[in-house]
C-alpha positions as CSV (number, residue, x, y, z in Angstrom):
1,X,38.7,-17.8,27.1
2,X,36.5,-14.7,27.5
3,X,33.0,-14.6,28.9
4,X,31.3,-14.7,25.5
5,X,33.3,-17.8,24.4
6,X,32.4,-19.5,27.7
7,X,28.7,-18.6,27.2
8,X,28.7,-20.2,23.8
9,X,30.6,-23.4,24.9
10,X,28.5,-23.8,28.0
11,X,31.5,-24.1,30.3
12,X,31.2,-22.2,33.6
13,X,34.2,-20.1,34.8
14,X,36.1,-21.5,37.7
15,X,35.0,-18.7,40.0
16,X,31.3,-19.5,39.4
17,X,32.0,-23.2,40.2
18,X,33.8,-22.2,43.4
19,X,31.0,-19.9,44.5
20,X,28.5,-22.6,43.8
21,X,30.4,-25.1,45.9
22,X,30.9,-22.6,48.7
23,X,27.2,-21.8,48.7
24,X,26.3,-25.6,48.9
25,X,28.7,-25.9,51.9
26,X,27.1,-22.8,53.5
27,X,23.6,-24.3,53.2
28,X,24.8,-27.5,54.7
29,X,26.5,-25.7,57.6
30,X,23.4,-23.5,58.2
31,X,21.0,-26.5,58.1
32,X,23.1,-29.2,59.9
33,X,25.4,-27.5,62.4
34,X,24.0,-26.9,65.9
35,X,21.6,-24.0,65.9
36,X,22.3,-21.1,68.1
37,X,18.8,-21.3,69.6
38,X,17.0,-24.2,71.3
39,X,14.9,-26.0,68.7
40,X,14.3,-29.5,70.0
41,X,11.0,-28.5,71.7
42,X,9.5,-27.9,68.3
43,X,10.2,-31.3,66.9
44,X,7.2,-33.4,66.1
45,X,7.8,-37.1,66.8
46,X,9.3,-38.7,63.7
47,X,9.7,-35.4,61.9
48,X,9.4,-35.6,58.1
49,X,9.2,-39.4,58.2
50,X,6.0,-39.4,60.2
51,X,3.2,-39.2,57.6
52,X,0.8,-37.8,60.2
53,X,3.0,-34.7,60.5
54,X,2.4,-33.9,56.9
55,X,-1.3,-33.8,57.4
56,X,-1.4,-32.2,60.9
57,X,-2.8,-28.7,60.9
58,X,-0.3,-27.8,63.7
59,X,2.5,-28.5,61.2
60,X,1.4,-25.8,58.9
61,X,0.3,-23.2,61.4
62,X,3.3,-23.2,63.8
63,X,6.5,-21.4,63.1
64,X,6.9,-17.9,61.7
65,X,6.3,-16.7,58.2
66,X,9.6,-15.0,58.3
67,X,11.3,-18.3,59.0
68,X,9.4,-19.9,56.1
69,X,10.4,-17.0,53.8
70,X,14.1,-17.3,54.8
71,X,14.0,-21.0,53.9
72,X,12.5,-20.2,50.6
73,X,15.2,-17.6,50.0
74,X,18.0,-19.9,51.1
75,X,17.1,-22.4,48.4
76,X,16.6,-20.1,45.5
77,X,20.4,-20.2,44.8
78,X,20.3,-24.0,45.1
79,X,17.7,-24.0,42.3
80,X,20.0,-21.6,40.3
81,X,22.9,-23.9,40.7
82,X,20.8,-27.0,39.8
83,X,19.3,-25.2,36.8
84,X,22.7,-24.1,35.6
85,X,24.8,-27.2,36.0
86,X,22.5,-30.2,35.8
87,X,21.1,-32.1,32.8
88,X,18.4,-33.3,32.0
89,X,15.5,-31.0,33.1
90,X,14.0,-33.5,35.5
91,X,17.4,-33.8,37.4
92,X,17.3,-30.0,37.8
93,X,14.0,-30.4,39.5
94,X,14.6,-33.6,41.5
95,X,18.1,-32.9,42.8
96,X,17.2,-29.9,45.0
97,X,14.1,-31.7,46.3
98,X,16.3,-34.7,47.1
99,X,18.7,-32.4,48.9
100,X,16.1,-30.9,51.0
101,X,14.7,-34.3,52.0
102,X,18.2,-35.5,52.8
103,X,18.9,-32.5,55.0
104,X,15.6,-33.0,56.9
105,X,16.3,-36.7,57.4
106,X,19.8,-36.0,58.6
107,X,18.3,-33.5,61.1
108,X,16.2,-36.1,62.7
109,X,18.7,-37.3,65.3
110,X,20.3,-34.0,65.7
111,X,19.3,-32.4,69.1
112,X,19.5,-28.8,67.9
113,X,17.6,-29.3,64.7
114,X,14.0,-29.8,63.7
115,X,12.9,-32.1,60.9
116,X,9.8,-30.4,59.6
117,X,7.6,-30.8,56.5
118,X,7.3,-27.0,56.4
119,X,11.0,-26.8,55.7
120,X,10.7,-29.2,52.8
121,X,7.8,-27.2,51.4
122,X,9.7,-23.9,51.7
123,X,13.0,-25.3,50.4
124,X,11.3,-26.9,47.4
125,X,9.4,-23.6,46.5
126,X,12.7,-21.7,46.7
127,X,14.7,-24.3,44.7
128,X,12.0,-24.5,42.0
129,X,11.9,-20.7,41.8
130,X,15.7,-20.7,41.1
131,X,15.3,-23.5,38.4
132,X,12.4,-21.6,36.8
133,X,14.5,-18.4,36.8
134,X,17.4,-20.2,35.0
135,X,14.8,-21.6,32.5
136,X,13.3,-18.1,31.8
137,X,16.8,-16.5,31.4
138,X,17.8,-19.2,28.9
139,X,14.6,-19.0,27.0
140,X,15.0,-15.2,26.7
141,X,18.7,-15.6,25.5
142,X,17.6,-18.3,22.9
143,X,14.8,-16.0,21.7
144,X,17.1,-13.0,21.4
145,X,19.7,-15.2,19.6
146,X,17.3,-16.6,17.0
147,X,15.3,-13.4,16.4
148,X,17.4,-11.1,14.0
149,X,15.0,-8.2,14.5
150,X,15.3,-8.3,18.3
151,X,19.1,-8.7,18.2
152,X,19.4,-5.7,15.8
153,X,17.5,-3.4,18.1
154,X,19.8,-3.9,21.0
């Protein structure tokens, strides 16, 4: 089956599935395996499960903007994966958010990891950007497919 046929049937090529799975495994490794730097000193008691941490000014002012941006970028492909594979639309949005919450909760007992509301915010922003990008591309493709004048120009 060629690429055009796959696009019309909605089936992803095996290589795309393999890359998606590999990226998910990479994200889990990056977020859950021991960090190469000491991090436990930055942990607020209770991490993301402590409601006070969500409203503390210190939570949102500590840490670097580069780290925040990297967390956003790390989760854009997660949003792309969710946007591509999951149905219905609400699952595309909720699954990446659930993943980031799960990661942060799993990090709580890990000595080299920090469970932080900033990470959930950054990861959610990145994932939603990925989902939005898939939605925009699909809308553009539908528009081109249904508009004969636009299809004839290109």
